[in-house]
C-alpha positions in Angstrom: -11.6 -17.4 16.9 -11.5 -17.8 13.1 -7.7 -17.7 13.0 -7.4 -20.5 15.6 -6.5 -23.9 14.0 -7.6 -27.3 15.3 -4.7 -29.1 16.9 -4.5 -32.7 15.8 -2.4 -33.7 18.9 -5.0 -32.3 21.2 -7.8 -34.2 19.2 -5.7 -37.4 19.4 -5.4 -37.0 23.2 -9.1 -36.2 23.6 -10.0 -39.4 21.6 -7.5 -41.5 23.6 -8.9 -40.1 26.9 -12.4 -40.9 25.7 -11.3 -44.5 24.9 -9.8 -44.9 28.3 -12.9 -43.6 29.9 -15.1 -45.9 27.8 -13.1 -49.0 28.7 -13.1 -48.1 32.4 -16.9 -47.3 32.3 -17.6 -50.7 30.6 -15.4 -52.6 33.0 -17.2 -50.9 35.9 -20.6 -51.9 34.4 -19.5 -55.5 33.9 -17.9 -55.6 37.4 -20.7 -53.9 39.4 -23.8 -54.8 37.5 -23.4 -58.5 36.6 -27.2 -58.9 36.4 -27.3 -56.8 33.2 -27.8 -58.7 30.0 -25.2 -58.2 27.3 -27.7 -56.0 25.4 -28.3 -53.8 28.4 -24.6 -53.5 29.0 -24.0 -52.6 25.4 -26.8 -50.1 25.5 -25.2 -48.4 28.5 -21.9 -48.3 26.7 -23.5 -46.9 23.5 -25.2 -44.2 25.5 -21.8 -43.3 27.1 -20.3 -43.1 23.6 -23.2 -41.0 22.3 -22.6 -38.4 25.0 -19.0 -38.1 23.8 -20.0 -37.6 20.2 -22.7 -35.2 21.3 -20.0 -33.1 23.0 -17.8 -33.3 19.9 -20.7 -31.9 17.8 -21.5 -29.2 20.4 -17.8 -28.1 20.3 -17.8 -28.1 16.5 -20.9 -25.9 16.4 -19.0 -23.3 18.4 -16.3 -23.1 15.8 -16.3 -21.5 12.4 -17.9 -23.9 9.8 -14.4 -24.7 8.4 -12.9 -25.4 11.8 -15.9 -27.4 12.9 -15.7 -29.6 9.8 -11.9 -30.0 10.4 -12.5 -30.9 14.1 -15.2 -33.5 13.3 -13.0 -35.0 10.6 -10.0 -35.2 12.9 -12.0 -36.8 15.7 -13.4 -39.4 13.2 -9.9 -40.0 11.8 -8.2 -40.3 15.2 -11.0 -42.5 16.4 -10.6 -44.8 13.4 -6.8 -44.9 13.8 -7.2 -45.9 17.4 -9.8 -48.6 16.6 -7.5 -50.0 13.9 -4.6 -50.1 16.4 -6.9 -52.0 18.8 -8.0 -54.4 16.1 -4.3 -55.2 15.1 -3.1 -55.9 18.6 -5.7 -55.3 21.4 -3.3 -56.1 24.3 -0.5 -53.8 23.1 -2.9 -51.0 22.3 -4.6 -51.1 25.6 -1.3 -51.3 27.4 -0.1 -48.2 25.5 -3.2 -46.5 26.7 -2.6 -47.5 30.2 -5.7 -49.7 30.5 -5.4 -52.8 32.6 -7.9 -55.3 31.4 -9.7 -57.5 33.9 -10.9 -59.7 31.1 -8.6 -60.9 28.3 -9.3 -59.4 24.9 -10.7 -61.8 22.3 -9.1 -62.6 18.9 -10.6 -60.4 16.2 -11.6 -61.1 12.7 -10.8 -58.0 10.6 -13.6 -56.0 9.0 -12.5 -52.9 7.2 -14.2 -49.7 8.2 -14.2 -48.7 4.6 -16.9 -51.4 3.9 -19.3 -49.5 6.1 -21.5 -47.0 4.3 -22.7 -44.8 7.1 -20.8 -43.2 10.0 -23.4 -44.5 12.5 -23.0 -48.1 11.3 -19.2 -47.7 11.7 -19.6 -46.4 15.2 -22.0 -49.3 16.1 -19.6 -51.8 14.7 -16.7 -50.3 16.6 -18.6 -50.3 19.9 -19.6 -53.9 19.4 -15.9 -54.7 19.0 -15.1 -52.8 22.2 -17.9 -54.4 24.2 -16.8 -57.9 23.0 -13.6 -57.3 25.0 -15.7 -57.5 28.1 -18.2 -60.2 27.1 -16.4 -63.4 26.3 
């Protein structure tokens, strides 16, 4: 397995599939559990996201150390690219992903990911952005 390279196109597809699933999951929570507080809804969504990142880590561990590092880096990069695309134009990005929003996306105030010091803080900020699409 050491001579197998990590395919960026496959990683991009995986991240986009995850994003689609995350939006659909969050819409389902908002639509089927209206009694949840925004904090409970956000907690559910963060748990969903954490399961994805746990699977990414479990996959990376099965690879050689170099491949695992490349895989983690590609996932983080593709995830960041997708979030930036959503920040620039939420409606167009979600349409490109084939996501039909039940709730109109809000206007965003840019905050650079580079300002964040820790990966966990970046992911939390990103998910707050995603959840804001559903809580207006």
